[in-house]
C-alpha positions in Angstrom: 152.5 15.8 30.4 152.8 11.9 29.7 150.4 12.3 27.4 152.6 14.5 25.2 155.8 12.4 25.9 153.7 9.5 24.8 152.3 11.2 21.3 155.7 12.3 20.6 157.3 8.7 21.1 154.3 7.1 18.9 154.9 9.8 16.1 158.5 9.2 16.1 158.1 5.2 16.4 155.9 5.1 12.9 158.9 7.5 11.5 161.3 4.8 12.5 159.3 2.1 11.0 159.3 4.4 7.9 162.7 5.0 7.5 163.4 1.7 8.0 161.3 0.6 5.3 162.4 3.5 2.9 166.2 2.1 3.2 165.4 -1.2 1.7 167.2 -2.0 -1.1 165.8 -2.6 -4.5 166.2 -6.3 -5.5 167.4 -5.8 -9.3 170.1 -8.1 -11.8 174.0 -6.6 -11.2 177.2 -8.2 -11.7 178.5 -10.7 -9.9 179.7 -9.1 -6.6 176.0 -7.5 -6.1 174.8 -8.6 -2.6 178.1 -9.2 -1.0 179.9 -6.6 1.0 179.0 -3.4 1.7 178.6 -1.2 5.1 175.8 -3.3 6.7 171.8 -2.7 6.6 171.2 1.1 6.3 167.6 0.4 7.4 169.0 -0.6 11.2 170.7 2.8 11.6 167.8 4.9 12.2 167.3 2.5 15.3 170.2 4.1 16.9 168.7 7.2 17.3 165.2 7.0 17.6 165.4 3.3 20.1 164.7 5.7 23.1 161.5 6.7 21.8 160.3 3.1 20.6 161.0 2.1 24.2 159.0 5.1 25.8 156.1 4.2 22.8 156.1 0.8 24.1 156.0 1.6 27.7 153.1 4.2 27.0 151.0 1.6 25.2 151.4 -0.7 28.0 150.5 1.8 30.6 147.5 3.0 28.5 146.6 -0.6 27.5 146.8 -1.5 31.3 144.2 1.5 32.5 141.7 0.4 29.8 141.8 -3.3 30.7 141.1 -2.3 34.1 137.7 -1.6 33.6 137.0 -4.5 31.3 135.4 -7.5 32.5 137.2 -10.9 32.9 135.5 -12.5 29.5 136.4 -9.3 27.3 140.1 -9.4 28.9 140.3 -13.3 27.6 139.0 -12.5 24.0 141.4 -9.8 23.6 144.1 -12.3 24.8 143.1 -14.8 22.5 142.5 -12.5 19.3 145.6 -10.7 20.0 147.3 -14.1 20.0 145.8 -14.9 16.8 146.3 -11.7 15.1 149.8 -11.4 15.8 150.7 -15.2 15.1 148.8 -14.4 11.7 151.3 -11.4 10.9 154.2 -13.3 12.2 153.7 -16.3 10.1 153.0 -14.1 6.8 156.2 -11.8 7.6 158.1 -15.0 7.8 156.7 -16.5 4.7 157.8 -12.9 2.9 161.0 -13.3 3.7 161.8 -16.7 3.0 160.1 -15.9 -0.8 162.2 -13.1 -0.8 165.4 -15.0 -0.3 164.4 -17.6 -2.9 164.2 -14.7 -5.1 167.6 -13.3 -4.0 169.1 -16.7 -4.8 167.5 -16.3 -8.6 169.1 -12.8 -9.0 172.4 -13.0 -7.3 174.7 -15.5 -8.3 177.0 -15.0 -5.5 174.2 -16.6 -3.7 173.7 -20.4 -3.8 171.7 -21.3 -1.0 169.1 -19.6 0.7 170.5 -20.1 4.3 173.4 -18.1 3.5 171.1 -15.1 3.4 169.8 -13.6 6.7 166.0 -13.2 6.9 166.7 -9.5 8.0 168.9 -8.1 5.4 168.7 -5.1 3.3 166.2 -6.5 0.5 164.0 -7.2 3.5 163.7 -3.6 5.5 160.2 -3.4 3.6 158.9 -7.1 4.5 160.1 -6.0 8.5 159.5 -2.3 8.7 156.1 -1.7 7.5 152.8 -0.9 8.9 151.5 -4.4 9.4 154.4 -5.2 11.7 154.0 -2.0 13.6 150.5 -3.5 14.4 152.2 -6.4 15.1 154.3 -4.6 18.3 151.1 -2.9 19.4 149.1 -6.3 19.3 152.2 -8.3 21.5 151.8 -5.2 23.9 148.1 -5.6 24.3 149.1 -9.6 24.6 151.2 -8.7 27.2 149.2 -6.5 28.9 146.3 -8.5 28.9 148.3 -11.5 30.5 149.4 -8.9 33.0 145.5 -7.5 33.8 144.4 -11.6 33.9 147.0 -12.7 36.3 146.7 -9.5 38.7 142.9 -8.5 38.3 141.7 -12.1 38.4 143.6 -14.4 40.4 140.9 -16.5 41.9 
């Protein structure tokens, strides 16, 4: 039963990231009022309904990774720990860099903004930067990192 719930949560979590990505506002030259006002970020609206499934996905991924890693040797777990940390860091750095580059482009296009600090990193134009397959993999890598820390602490207490 848990396997089927996990599959449903995984599919709906991928759909959540897809919806958030699709609700990205296109960056184009408009009038002076462009980029200001509005009703918030529509890309965050799917989280209202699909967040419980995302939590189920996180929990299920953690449980399955724990079961898998309990069978591994100490050296393998430390390798997984290190590689998941490195890969996660790379994705975070690239995402942060892309978001900052987008903020600079927003300043060029919209005259209502004069400074990059006026624009949040997560905005209606950056949903495709923060909700894409790479950041979905980042979520899995973070859960992998946390589960490998948990296994390293509990299984290999010397």
